[in-house]
C-alpha positions in Angstrom: -8.4 12.3 -15.8 -6.6 13.8 -13.2 -3.4 13.0 -11.2 -4.9 13.7 -7.7 -1.4 16.6 -7.9 -3.2 19.8 -6.3 -1.7 23.0 -8.9 -2.6 25.7 -6.7 -5.5 26.8 -3.9 -8.2 29.0 -4.8 -11.2 31.1 -3.4 -14.7 30.4 -3.7 -16.3 34.5 -4.4 -19.7 33.3 -5.0 -22.3 30.7 -4.5 -25.7 31.0 -6.5 -28.6 28.9 -6.6 -29.5 27.7 -9.8 -32.8 25.8 -8.6 -33.3 22.4 -8.3 -30.8 21.9 -5.2 -28.4 22.7 -8.0 -26.4 25.7 -7.9 -23.3 27.6 -9.4 -20.0 28.7 -7.9 -17.7 31.3 -8.9 -14.0 30.7 -7.9 -11.0 32.5 -8.1 -7.0 31.0 -9.4 -4.6 31.9 -11.0 -1.9 29.5 -11.9 -4.5 27.7 -13.9 -6.2 30.9 -15.0 -3.3 30.9 -17.8 -5.2 28.6 -20.3 -8.4 27.9 -19.1 -10.9 27.4 -21.2 -14.8 27.5 -20.7 -15.9 24.1 -21.5 -12.9 23.3 -19.9 -12.8 20.3 -17.2 -11.4 21.3 -13.4 -11.5 19.4 -10.4 -12.5 21.6 -7.6 -11.9 19.8 -4.2 -11.3 16.6 -6.0 -14.8 16.6 -8.0 -14.8 16.4 -11.6 -16.6 20.3 -13.5 -16.9 21.7 -16.4 -15.9 25.5 -16.8 -19.4 27.7 -17.9 -18.0 30.9 -17.7 -14.4 33.3 -18.0 -13.7 36.6 -16.8 -10.3 37.8 -15.6 -9.3 35.4 -12.9 -12.7 34.1 -11.5 -14.0 31.0 -13.4 -17.8 29.5 -12.8 -18.6 26.0 -13.0 -22.7 24.4 -12.5 -22.9 21.9 -9.4 -26.0 19.4 -10.0 -28.1 17.8 -7.6 -26.3 14.5 -7.8 -23.2 16.0 -7.1 -24.3 17.6 -4.3 -25.4 14.6 -2.7 -22.2 12.8 -3.2 -20.1 15.9 -2.3 -19.1 18.2 0.4 -19.6 20.7 -2.5 -22.8 22.4 -0.5 -21.2 23.4 2.4 -18.9 25.6 0.2 -18.9 29.6 1.7 -17.5 33.0 -0.1 -13.9 33.1 1.4 -13.3 29.3 1.4 -10.6 27.7 0.3 -10.5 24.6 -2.3 -8.2 22.4 -4.2 -8.3 23.1 -7.8 -6.4 20.8 -10.5 -6.9 21.1 -14.5 -7.6 17.5 -16.4 -4.5 15.8 -17.5 -3.3 16.7 -21.3 -1.7 13.5 -23.6 1.7 13.9 -22.9 1.6 15.4 -19.5 3.6 14.4 -16.5 1.8 11.7 -14.7 3.3 12.4 -11.0 -0.4 10.7 -8.5 -2.4 8.2 -9.7 -5.8 8.0 -11.8 -8.1 10.1 -10.4 -11.6 10.4 -12.3 -13.0 13.2 -10.5 -16.2 11.0 -9.4 -16.7 10.9 -5.8 -17.3 8.0 -4.1 -18.3 9.1 -0.7 -17.7 11.7 1.9 -15.6 11.3 5.0 -15.2 13.3 8.1 -11.9 13.4 9.5 -11.0 11.9 13.1 -7.9 12.9 14.1 -5.2 15.2 13.1 -1.5 14.1 15.0 2.0 14.8 14.8 4.3 12.3 13.4 8.1 14.1 13.1 7.5 16.8 10.3 4.8 14.3 8.9 0.8 15.1 9.8 -0.8 12.1 10.5 -4.5 12.2 9.5 -7.1 9.4 10.9 -10.9 9.5 8.5 -14.1 7.3 8.4 -15.3 6.6 5.4 -18.2 4.7 3.9 -18.3 0.4 4.0 -18.0 0.7 0.0 -14.9 2.3 0.3 -13.3 1.3 3.3 -13.5 -2.7 1.3 -11.6 -1.2 -1.6 -9.3 -0.1 0.5 -5.4 -1.3 1.0 -2.6 -0.4 2.8 -0.2 2.1 0.7 -3.3 1.6 -2.1 -3.8 5.0 -3.3 -6.8 7.3 -2.4 -7.7 11.0 -3.3 -8.8 13.1 -0.7 -10.2 16.6 -1.6 -8.5 15.6 -5.0 -5.3 15.0 -3.6 -3.5 12.1 -3.8 -2.3 9.9 -1.3 -1.3 6.7 0.2 -2.7 5.0 3.0 -0.6 4.0 6.3 -3.1 2.1 7.7 -6.6 0.5 7.9 -9.5 -0.8 9.7 -12.9 -1.8 9.5 -14.3 1.9 9.8 -11.1 4.1 9.0 -8.0 4.7 7.5 -4.9 7.3 8.2 -2.9 8.9 5.8 0.6 10.4 6.7 0.8 13.9 4.9 4.2 16.2 4.3 4.9 19.7 5.6 4.5 20.5 1.4 1.2 19.0 0.7 -0.2 20.4 4.4 0.8 23.8 2.5 0.1 23.7 -0.7 -3.5 21.8 -0.7 -6.5 22.2 1.7 -5.6 19.4 4.1 -3.0 21.6 5.8 -6.7 23.3 7.4 -8.8 20.5 8.5 -9.3 19.4 12.0 -11.1 17.0 13.5 -15.1 16.7 12.4 -14.5 18.2 8.9 -16.1 16.9 6.2 -13.7 15.4 3.0 -14.5 14.6 -0.6 -13.1 10.0 -1.2 -11.9 8.9 -4.3 -11.2 5.6 -4.1 -8.0 4.3 -5.9 -10.2 3.1 -10.0 -7.9 0.4 -9.6 -8.5 -1.6 -6.5 -12.1 -0.8 -8.2 -11.9 -2.9 -11.1 -9.9 -5.9 -8.7 -12.9 -5.9 -6.4 -15.7 -6.1 -8.8 -13.3 -8.8 -10.6 -13.1 -10.7 -7.1 -16.6 -10.6 -6.5 -17.5 -12.1 -9.0 -15.1 -14.7 -7.6 -17.0 -15.1 -4.7 -14.2 -13.0 -2.7 -15.8 -11.3 0.1 -13.3 -10.5 2.4 -12.3 -6.9 1.3 -8.9 -5.9 -0.4 -5.7 -7.2 1.4 -1.9 -7.8 0.5 -2.6 -11.5 1.1 -5.5 -11.8 -1.5 -4.5 -9.9 -3.8 -1.1 -11.7 -3.9 -3.2 -15.4 -4.6 -5.1 -13.6 -7.3 -2.1 -12.6 -8.8 -1.9 -8.6 -8.7 1.2 -8.1 -7.1 
């Protein structure tokens, strides 16, 4: 489990084909390498992957075909920056929201605009994600815990403070870029519960209040 608070940006060193549509990625890190061990889980752009090899400040992870289909990791190239977060330890600080590292789908940057000192991003997303997205709810974008600012049927927007833009890959994103999306796990359970009660209108503040969630 992760929190969506990126610890550092690493850099892709090498991507190798493993056959049968899978591959391995070598990533250079610094801070997270201090206590990283083979078998540990690391979120790479929000994708939960297992460390299979360590050498100096470089670790290797394997990416399976299903992960390739669901994420943007297949686009990575040597030298590209990636968001890194080690899995949460018992007793650790929980500053973001519950992030499983299991990506729900790929979104696309629609726009990037300045609003005061913040950057406002608009993203398109698959319908399955949009129907579980609610204003002021949480969403993980390339592993970054963010708060949803606005939602319509096909897109949503978030505001990004200067610090987040500086220490994550989001600051490098431009319209047209693809991002990994993971919806709020609590919203998923609420949506599933409401489906069993015949709800079809998506998650809104009104129906969350009606069903006693807020």
